[in-house]
Gaussian input, Z-matrix of N, CA and C with variables (Angstrom, degrees):
# hf/3-21g

backbone

0 1
 N
 C     1     B1
 C     2     B2     1     A1
 N     3     B3     2     A2     1     D1
 C     4     B4     3     A3     2     D2
 C     5     B5     4     A4     3     D3
 N     6     B6     5     A5     4     D4
 C     7     B7     6     A6     5     D5
 C     8     B8     7     A7     6     D6
 N     9     B9     8     A8     7     D7
 C    10    B10     9     A9     8     D8
 C    11    B11    10    A10     9     D9
 N    12    B12    11    A11    10    D10
 C    13    B13    12    A12    11    D11
 C    14    B14    13    A13    12    D12
 N    15    B15    14    A14    13    D13
 C    16    B16    15    A15    14    D14
 C    17    B17    16    A16    15    D15
 N    18    B18    17    A17    16    D16
 C    19    B19    18    A18    17    D17
 C    20    B20    19    A19    18    D18
 N    21    B21    20    A20    19    D19
 C    22    B22    21    A21    20    D20
 C    23    B23    22    A22    21    D21
 N    24    B24    23    A23    22    D22
 C    25    B25    24    A24    23    D23
 C    26    B26    25    A25    24    D24
 N    27    B27    26    A26    25    D25
 C    28    B28    27    A27    26    D26
 C    29    B29    28    A28    27    D27
 N    30    B30    29    A29    28    D28
 C    31    B31    30    A30    29    D29
 C    32    B32    31    A31    30    D30
 N    33    B33    32    A32    31    D31
 C    34    B34    33    A33    32    D32
 C    35    B35    34    A34    33    D33
 N    36    B36    35    A35    34    D34
 C    37    B37    36    A36    35    D35
 C    38    B38    37    A37    36    D36
 N    39    B39    38    A38    37    D37
 C    40    B40    39    A39    38    D38
 C    41    B41    40    A40    39    D39
 N    42    B42    41    A41    40    D40
 C    43    B43    42    A42    41    D41
 C    44    B44    43    A43    42    D42
 N    45    B45    44    A44    43    D43
 C    46    B46    45    A45    44    D44
 C    47    B47    46    A46    45    D45
 N    48    B48    47    A47    46    D46
 C    49    B49    48    A48    47    D47
 C    50    B50    49    A49    48    D48
 N    51    B51    50    A50    49    D49
 C    52    B52    51    A51    50    D50
 C    53    B53    52    A52    51    D51
 N    54    B54    53    A53    52    D52
 C    55    B55    54    A54    53    D53
 C    56    B56    55    A55    54    D54
 N    57    B57    56    A56    55    D55
 C    58    B58    57    A57    56    D56
 C    59    B59    58    A58    57    D57
 N    60    B60    59    A59    58    D58
 C    61    B61    60    A60    59    D59
 C    62    B62    61    A61    60    D60
 N    63    B63    62    A62    61    D61
 C    64    B64    63    A63    62    D62
 C    65    B65    64    A64    63    D63
 N    66    B66    65    A65    64    D64
 C    67    B67    66    A66    65    D65
 C    68    B68    67    A67    66    D66
 N    69    B69    68    A68    67    D67
 C    70    B70    69    A69    68    D68
 C    71    B71    70    A70    69    D69
 N    72    B72    71    A71    70    D70
 C    73    B73    72    A72    71    D71
 C    74    B74    73    A73    72    D72
 N    75    B75    74    A74    73    D73
 C    76    B76    75    A75    74    D74
 C    77    B77    76    A76    75    D75
 N    78    B78    77    A77    76    D76
 C    79    B79    78    A78    77    D77
 C    80    B80    79    A79    78    D78
 N    81    B81    80    A80    79    D79
 C    82    B82    81    A81    80    D80
 C    83    B83    82    A82    81    D81
 N    84    B84    83    A83    82    D82
 C    85    B85    84    A84    83    D83
 C    86    B86    85    A85    84    D84
 N    87    B87    86    A86    85    D85
 C    88    B88    87    A87    86    D86
 C    89    B89    88    A88    87    D87
 N    90    B90    89    A89    88    D88
 C    91    B91    90    A90    89    D89
 C    92    B92    91    A91    90    D90
 N    93    B93    92    A92    91    D91
 C    94    B94    93    A93    92    D92
 C    95    B95    94    A94    93    D93
 N    96    B96    95    A95    94    D94
 C    97    B97    96    A96    95    D95
 C    98    B98    97    A97    96    D96
 N    99    B99    98    A98    97    D97
 C   100   B100    99    A99    98    D98
 C   101   B101   100   A100    99    D99
 N   102   B102   101   A101   100   D100
 C   103   B103   102   A102   101   D101
 C   104   B104   103   A103   102   D102
 N   105   B105   104   A104   103   D103
 C   106   B106   105   A105   104   D104
 C   107   B107   106   A106   105   D105
 N   108   B108   107   A107   106   D106
 C   109   B109   108   A108   107   D107
 C   110   B110   109   A109   108   D108
 N   111   B111   110   A110   109   D109
 C   112   B112   111   A111   110   D110
 C   113   B113   112   A112   111   D111
 N   114   B114   113   A113   112   D112
 C   115   B115   114   A114   113   D113
 C   116   B116   115   A115   114   D114
 N   117   B117   116   A116   115   D115
 C   118   B118   117   A117   116   D116
 C   119   B119   118   A118   117   D117
 N   120   B120   119   A119   118   D118
 C   121   B121   120   A120   119   D119
 C   122   B122   121   A121   120   D120
 N   123   B123   122   A122   121   D121
 C   124   B124   123   A123   122   D122
 C   125   B125   124   A124   123   D123
 N   126   B126   125   A125   124   D124
 C   127   B127   126   A126   125   D125
 C   128   B128   127   A127   126   D126
 N   129   B129   128   A128   127   D127
 C   130   B130   129   A129   128   D128
 C   131   B131   130   A130   129   D129
 N   132   B132   131   A131   130   D130
 C   133   B133   132   A132   131   D131
 C   134   B134   133   A133   132   D132
 N   135   B135   134   A134   133   D133
 C   136   B136   135   A135   134   D134
 C   137   B137   136   A136   135   D135
 N   138   B138   137   A137   136   D136
 C   139   B139   138   A138   137   D137
 C   140   B140   139   A139   138   D138
 N   141   B141   140   A140   139   D139
 C   142   B142   141   A141   140   D140
 C   143   B143   142   A142   141   D141
 N   144   B144   143   A143   142   D142
 C   145   B145   144   A144   143   D143
 C   146   B146   145   A145   144   D144
 N   147   B147   146   A146   145   D145
 C   148   B148   147   A147   146   D146
 C   149   B149   148   A148   147   D147
 N   150   B150   149   A149   148   D148
 C   151   B151   150   A150   149   D149
 C   152   B152   151   A151   150   D150
 N   153   B153   152   A152   151   D151
 C   154   B154   153   A153   152   D152
 C   155   B155   154   A154   153   D153
 N   156   B156   155   A155   154   D154
 C   157   B157   156   A156   155   D155
 C   158   B158   157   A157   156   D156
 N   159   B159   158   A158   157   D157
 C   160   B160   159   A159   158   D158
 C   161   B161   160   A160   159   D159
 N   162   B162   161   A161   160   D160
 C   163   B163   162   A162   161   D161
 C   164   B164   163   A163   162   D162
 N   165   B165   164   A164   163   D163
 C   166   B166   165   A165   164   D164
 C   167   B167   166   A166   165   D165
 N   168   B168   167   A167   166   D166
 C   169   B169   168   A168   167   D167
 C   170   B170   169   A169   168   D168
 N   171   B171   170   A170   169   D169
 C   172   B172   171   A171   170   D170
 C   173   B173   172   A172   171   D171
 N   174   B174   173   A173   172   D172
 C   175   B175   174   A174   173   D173
 C   176   B176   175   A175   174   D174
 N   177   B177   176   A176   175   D175
 C   178   B178   177   A177   176   D176
 C   179   B179   178   A178   177   D177
 N   180   B180   179   A179   178   D178
 C   181   B181   180   A180   179   D179
 C   182   B182   181   A181   180   D180
 N   183   B183   182   A182   181   D181
 C   184   B184   183   A183   182   D182
 C   185   B185   184   A184   183   D183
 N   186   B186   185   A185   184   D184
 C   187   B187   186   A186   185   D185
 C   188   B188   187   A187   186   D186
 N   189   B189   188   A188   187   D187
 C   190   B190   189   A189   188   D188
 C   191   B191   190   A190   189   D189
 N   192   B192   191   A191   190   D190
 C   193   B193   192   A192   191   D191
 C   194   B194   193   A193   192   D192
 N   195   B195   194   A194   193   D193
 C   196   B196   195   A195   194   D194
 C   197   B197   196   A196   195   D195
 N   198   B198   197   A197   196   D196
 C   199   B199   198   A198   197   D197
 C   200   B200   199   A199   198   D198
 N   201   B201   200   A200   199   D199
 C   202   B202   201   A201   200   D200
 C   203   B203   202   A202   201   D201
 N   204   B204   203   A203   202   D202
 C   205   B205   204   A204   203   D203
 C   206   B206   205   A205   204   D204
 N   207   B207   206   A206   205   D205
 C   208   B208   207   A207   206   D206
 C   209   B209   208   A208   207   D207
 N   210   B210   209   A209   208   D208
 C   211   B211   210   A210   209   D209
 C   212   B212   211   A211   210   D210
 N   213   B213   212   A212   211   D211
 C   214   B214   213   A213   212   D212
 C   215   B215   214   A214   213   D213
 N   216   B216   215   A215   214   D214
 C   217   B217   216   A216   215   D215
 C   218   B218   217   A217   216   D216
 N   219   B219   218   A218   217   D217
 C   220   B220   219   A219   218   D218
 C   221   B221   220   A220   219   D219
 N   222   B222   221   A221   220   D220
 C   223   B223   222   A222   221   D221
 C   224   B224   223   A223   222   D222
 N   225   B225   224   A224   223   D223
 C   226   B226   225   A225   224   D224
 C   227   B227   226   A226   225   D225
 N   228   B228   227   A227   226   D226
 C   229   B229   228   A228   227   D227
 C   230   B230   229   A229   228   D228
 N   231   B231   230   A230   229   D229
 C   232   B232   231   A231   230   D230
 C   233   B233   232   A232   231   D231
 N   234   B234   233   A233   232   D232
 C   235   B235   234   A234   233   D233
 C   236   B236   235   A235   234   D234
 N   237   B237   236   A236   235   D235
 C   238   B238   237   A237   236   D236
 C   239   B239   238   A238   237   D237

   B1=1.4408
   B2=1.5282
   B3=1.2994
   B4=1.4665
   B5=1.5260
   B6=1.3239
   B7=1.4610
   B8=1.5275
   B9=1.3242
   B10=1.4678
   B11=1.5302
   B12=1.3242
   B13=1.4653
   B14=1.5255
   B15=1.3213
   B16=1.4562
   B17=1.5262
   B18=1.3112
   B19=1.4680
   B20=1.5250
   B21=1.3257
   B22=1.4692
   B23=1.5291
   B24=1.3435
   B25=1.4654
   B26=1.5210
   B27=1.3188
   B28=1.4625
   B29=1.5235
   B30=1.3301
   B31=1.4623
   B32=1.5232
   B33=1.3205
   B34=1.4593
   B35=1.5274
   B36=1.3217
   B37=1.4632
   B38=1.5318
   B39=1.3282
   B40=1.4652
   B41=1.5211
   B42=1.3043
   B43=1.4594
   B44=1.5188
   B45=1.3271
   B46=1.4586
   B47=1.5308
   B48=1.3172
   B49=1.4613
   B50=1.5205
   B51=1.3378
   B52=1.4592
   B53=1.5312
   B54=1.3136
   B55=1.4597
   B56=1.5123
   B57=1.3223
   B58=1.4700
   B59=1.5317
   B60=1.3359
   B61=1.4645
   B62=1.5232
   B63=1.3286
   B64=1.4618
   B65=1.5187
   B66=1.3046
   B67=1.4567
   B68=1.5294
   B69=1.3106
   B70=1.4645
   B71=1.5252
   B72=1.3543
   B73=1.4634
   B74=1.5262
   B75=1.3252
   B76=1.4633
   B77=1.5288
   B78=1.3180
   B79=1.4664
   B80=1.5240
   B81=1.3169
   B82=1.4657
   B83=1.5252
   B84=1.3288
   B85=1.4590
   B86=1.5137
   B87=1.3303
   B88=1.4660
   B89=1.5321
   B90=1.3244
   B91=1.4722
   B92=1.5249
   B93=1.3188
   B94=1.4635
   B95=1.5175
   B96=1.3199
   B97=1.4658
   B98=1.5240
   B99=1.3248
   B100=1.4703
   B101=1.5153
   B102=1.3101
   B103=1.4623
   B104=1.5218
   B105=1.3196
   B106=1.4576
   B107=1.5193
   B108=1.3244
   B109=1.4676
   B110=1.5248
   B111=1.3356
   B112=1.4661
   B113=1.5299
   B114=1.3253
   B115=1.4610
   B116=1.5247
   B117=1.3259
   B118=1.4693
   B119=1.5239
   B120=1.3162
   B121=1.4735
   B122=1.5235
   B123=1.3296
   B124=1.4691
   B125=1.5236
   B126=1.3394
   B127=1.4578
   B128=1.5175
   B129=1.3347
   B130=1.4562
   B131=1.5260
   B132=1.3137
   B133=1.4584
   B134=1.5229
   B135=1.3264
   B136=1.4615
   B137=1.5246
   B138=1.3317
   B139=1.4716
   B140=1.5146
   B141=1.3272
   B142=1.4600
   B143=1.5272
   B144=1.3169
   B145=1.4641
   B146=1.5239
   B147=1.3216
   B148=1.4671
   B149=1.5238
   B150=1.3166
   B151=1.4602
   B152=1.5359
   B153=1.3259
   B154=1.4651
   B155=1.5251
   B156=1.3146
   B157=1.4627
   B158=1.5277
   B159=1.3226
   B160=1.4657
   B161=1.5276
   B162=1.3243
   B163=1.4668
   B164=1.5262
   B165=1.3254
   B166=1.4663
   B167=1.5223
   B168=1.3169
   B169=1.4592
   B170=1.5245
   B171=1.3251
   B172=1.4593
   B173=1.5220
   B174=1.3118
   B175=1.4663
   B176=1.5256
   B177=1.3288
   B178=1.4729
   B179=1.5277
   B180=1.3149
   B181=1.4687
   B182=1.5211
   B183=1.3174
   B184=1.4679
   B185=1.5178
   B186=1.3240
   B187=1.4709
   B188=1.5271
   B189=1.3139
   B190=1.4672
   B191=1.5158
   B192=1.3019
   B193=1.4568
   B194=1.5141
   B195=1.3173
   B196=1.4457
   B197=1.5124
   B198=1.3070
   B199=1.4594
   B200=1.5216
   B201=1.3200
   B202=1.4635
   B203=1.5247
   B204=1.3138
   B205=1.4686
   B206=1.5257
   B207=1.3236
   B208=1.4634
   B209=1.5239
   B210=1.3167
   B211=1.4622
   B212=1.5186
   B213=1.3088
   B214=1.4593
   B215=1.5118
   B216=1.3087
   B217=1.4528
   B218=1.5148
   B219=1.3404
   B220=1.4508
   B221=1.5277
   B222=1.3007
   B223=1.4683
   B224=1.5199
   B225=1.3078
   B226=1.4640
   B227=1.5288
   B228=1.2976
   B229=1.4606
   B230=1.5205
   B231=1.2869
   B232=1.4661
   B233=1.5259
   B234=1.3154
   B235=1.4519
   B236=1.5092
   B237=1.3234
   B238=1.4696
   B239=1.4803
   A1=108.43
   A2=115.13
   A3=121.45
   A4=109.41
   A5=115.71
   A6=120.25
   A7=111.44
   A8=117.22
   A9=120.87
   A10=110.63
   A11=116.91
   A12=120.55
   A13=110.63
   A14=116.77
   A15=120.51
   A16=109.70
   A17=117.05
   A18=120.76
   A19=111.08
   A20=117.07
   A21=121.18
   A22=111.18
   A23=116.72
   A24=120.53
   A25=111.29
   A26=116.88
   A27=121.10
   A28=109.53
   A29=116.77
   A30=120.77
   A31=111.67
   A32=116.94
   A33=121.54
   A34=112.01
   A35=116.97
   A36=121.19
   A37=112.16
   A38=117.18
   A39=120.46
   A40=113.52
   A41=116.87
   A42=120.76
   A43=109.81
   A44=117.71
   A45=120.11
   A46=114.28
   A47=118.19
   A48=120.40
   A49=110.69
   A50=116.43
   A51=119.77
   A52=111.27
   A53=116.91
   A54=120.48
   A55=112.57
   A56=115.66
   A57=119.20
   A58=110.28
   A59=117.18
   A60=120.16
   A61=111.47
   A62=116.81
   A63=119.88
   A64=111.42
   A65=117.31
   A66=121.68
   A67=110.98
   A68=116.37
   A69=121.20
   A70=113.78
   A71=118.08
   A72=119.06
   A73=115.78
   A74=118.60
   A75=120.37
   A76=110.00
   A77=116.10
   A78=121.55
   A79=107.96
   A80=115.69
   A81=121.97
   A82=110.95
   A83=115.73
   A84=120.46
   A85=112.62
   A86=116.80
   A87=121.21
   A88=112.23
   A89=115.77
   A90=120.18
   A91=110.84
   A92=115.83
   A93=119.76
   A94=112.57
   A95=116.02
   A96=122.07
   A97=112.22
   A98=113.84
   A99=121.25
   A100=108.31
   A101=115.34
   A102=119.48
   A103=107.70
   A104=115.77
   A105=119.49
   A106=111.30
   A107=116.57
   A108=120.22
   A109=111.38
   A110=117.09
   A111=120.36
   A112=110.45
   A113=116.58
   A114=119.90
   A115=110.64
   A116=117.26
   A117=120.28
   A118=110.67
   A119=116.21
   A120=120.48
   A121=111.28
   A122=116.39
   A123=121.28
   A124=113.05
   A125=117.48
   A126=120.54
   A127=115.97
   A128=118.56
   A129=120.53
   A130=108.14
   A131=116.29
   A132=120.34
   A133=111.38
   A134=117.21
   A135=120.69
   A136=113.97
   A137=117.96
   A138=118.74
   A139=111.29
   A140=117.37
   A141=120.20
   A142=110.77
   A143=116.02
   A144=120.66
   A145=109.32
   A146=116.69
   A147=120.66
   A148=111.43
   A149=117.41
   A150=120.49
   A151=110.77
   A152=118.00
   A153=120.86
   A154=110.69
   A155=117.00
   A156=121.55
   A157=110.46
   A158=116.58
   A159=120.85
   A160=111.68
   A161=116.81
   A162=120.16
   A163=110.36
   A164=116.96
   A165=121.34
   A166=111.68
   A167=116.58
   A168=120.97
   A169=113.02
   A170=116.72
   A171=120.68
   A172=114.03
   A173=116.29
   A174=120.48
   A175=108.33
   A176=117.53
   A177=119.76
   A178=111.53
   A179=115.59
   A180=120.66
   A181=111.79
   A182=116.67
   A183=120.35
   A184=113.39
   A185=117.92
   A186=121.24
   A187=112.97
   A188=118.13
   A189=121.41
   A190=114.84
   A191=117.93
   A192=118.58
   A193=112.93
   A194=116.40
   A195=120.75
   A196=114.27
   A197=114.93
   A198=121.31
   A199=113.73
   A200=117.76
   A201=121.37
   A202=109.25
   A203=116.11
   A204=120.49
   A205=112.98
   A206=117.80
   A207=121.31
   A208=112.70
   A209=116.76
   A210=120.28
   A211=108.57
   A212=115.98
   A213=119.86
   A214=109.64
   A215=115.65
   A216=121.07
   A217=109.29
   A218=117.98
   A219=119.19
   A220=109.47
   A221=117.38
   A222=119.27
   A223=111.17
   A224=115.31
   A225=120.07
   A226=107.82
   A227=115.71
   A228=118.99
   A229=108.42
   A230=117.12
   A231=121.49
   A232=109.22
   A233=115.77
   A234=120.53
   A235=114.37
   A236=117.70
   A237=120.00
   A238=110.98
   D1=138.00
   D2=177.79
   D3=-101.40
   D4=165.60
   D5=178.91
   D6=-57.78
   D7=-37.76
   D8=-179.66
   D9=-65.00
   D10=-40.43
   D11=177.44
   D12=-65.03
   D13=-38.77
   D14=176.39
   D15=-61.88
   D16=-46.72
   D17=179.45
   D18=-59.40
   D19=-40.73
   D20=178.55
   D21=-63.65
   D22=-43.69
   D23=179.15
   D24=-65.63
   D25=-43.66
   D26=179.09
   D27=-56.82
   D28=-47.64
   D29=-179.25
   D30=-66.28
   D31=-41.22
   D32=-176.42
   D33=-70.57
   D34=-46.36
   D35=-173.66
   D36=-85.26
   D37=-38.50
   D38=-173.75
   D39=-106.03
   D40=-13.14
   D41=-176.58
   D42=100.78
   D43=143.92
   D44=-173.47
   D45=-62.70
   D46=-37.75
   D47=-178.53
   D48=-87.13
   D49=-52.74
   D50=-178.39
   D51=-61.73
   D52=-41.27
   D53=179.73
   D54=-60.98
   D55=-44.40
   D56=179.63
   D57=-64.60
   D58=-40.91
   D59=178.09
   D60=-63.24
   D61=-42.32
   D62=178.00
   D63=-62.64
   D64=-41.31
   D65=179.45
   D66=-63.93
   D67=-35.80
   D68=-176.33
   D69=-88.39
   D70=-23.47
   D71=-170.98
   D72=-120.93
   D73=-23.21
   D74=-177.68
   D75=-78.66
   D76=118.65
   D77=178.68
   D78=-83.52
   D79=127.16
   D80=-174.26
   D81=-115.48
   D82=121.13
   D83=178.44
   D84=-59.62
   D85=-35.31
   D86=-179.33
   D87=-65.58
   D88=-15.75
   D89=179.00
   D90=-109.25
   D91=26.74
   D92=177.99
   D93=72.92
   D94=37.39
   D95=-179.38
   D96=57.31
   D97=44.08
   D98=175.59
   D99=-123.52
   D100=161.74
   D101=171.05
   D102=-76.54
   D103=164.07
   D104=175.94
   D105=-59.71
   D106=-41.35
   D107=179.88
   D108=-63.15
   D109=-41.90
   D110=178.87
   D111=-66.41
   D112=-40.01
   D113=178.92
   D114=-63.15
   D115=-42.10
   D116=177.03
   D117=-61.19
   D118=-43.16
   D119=179.58
   D120=-63.41
   D121=-28.65
   D122=178.37
   D123=-86.37
   D124=1.62
   D125=175.05
   D126=98.80
   D127=6.68
   D128=176.81
   D129=-68.77
   D130=140.23
   D131=-178.15
   D132=-65.73
   D133=140.21
   D134=-179.85
   D135=-54.39
   D136=-37.52
   D137=-179.45
   D138=-65.12
   D139=-34.03
   D140=178.57
   D141=-70.34
   D142=-36.68
   D143=175.75
   D144=-64.70
   D145=-44.14
   D146=-179.28
   D147=-61.65
   D148=-47.69
   D149=179.96
   D150=-63.45
   D151=-40.65
   D152=179.02
   D153=-63.54
   D154=-42.48
   D155=179.05
   D156=-63.89
   D157=-47.15
   D158=179.34
   D159=-63.56
   D160=-41.92
   D161=178.52
   D162=-60.71
   D163=-44.52
   D164=-178.38
   D165=-64.75
   D166=-32.94
   D167=-178.13
   D168=-91.89
   D169=-2.51
   D170=178.66
   D171=71.09
   D172=29.80
   D173=179.83
   D174=-81.83
   D175=121.00
   D176=-178.30
   D177=-68.09
   D178=154.96
   D179=-179.73
   D180=-52.60
   D181=-37.40
   D182=-176.83
   D183=-66.75
   D184=-18.17
   D185=-178.13
   D186=-107.51
   D187=0.96
   D188=-173.34
   D189=-79.13
   D190=-11.04
   D191=-170.53
   D192=-108.94
   D193=10.99
   D194=172.35
   D195=72.09
   D196=-160.04
   D197=-173.45
   D198=-90.08
   D199=-11.06
   D200=179.13
   D201=-80.30
   D202=104.30
   D203=-177.40
   D204=-64.98
   D205=-17.15
   D206=-177.48
   D207=-97.08
   D208=-4.10
   D209=179.98
   D210=-70.06
   D211=132.42
   D212=177.84
   D213=-86.13
   D214=136.55
   D215=177.58
   D216=-73.82
   D217=130.58
   D218=175.72
   D219=-72.98
   D220=129.88
   D221=-178.80
   D222=-69.37
   D223=153.49
   D224=172.81
   D225=-74.37
   D226=157.01
   D227=171.63
   D228=-69.40
   D229=149.31
   D230=178.92
   D231=-58.29
   D232=136.47
   D233=177.41
   D234=88.64
   D235=5.75
   D236=-179.37
   D237=-116.22

């Protein structure tokens, strides 16, 4: 997953404004007590940020991939 794909998913699943705010302001324990934006800046992979954000918000796997039925879900890293 690339940063652009993450941005598209955030906007599609969470809403363009609310999603961006959550990415920039919600501190996530799964990301070392950083926001998603800070984790990305520190080199964390976008898919890991996406899964951490979805896990924190209780978004089920079936709803994580937005409205594009052809979008492939990025797999989690093994052990997560």
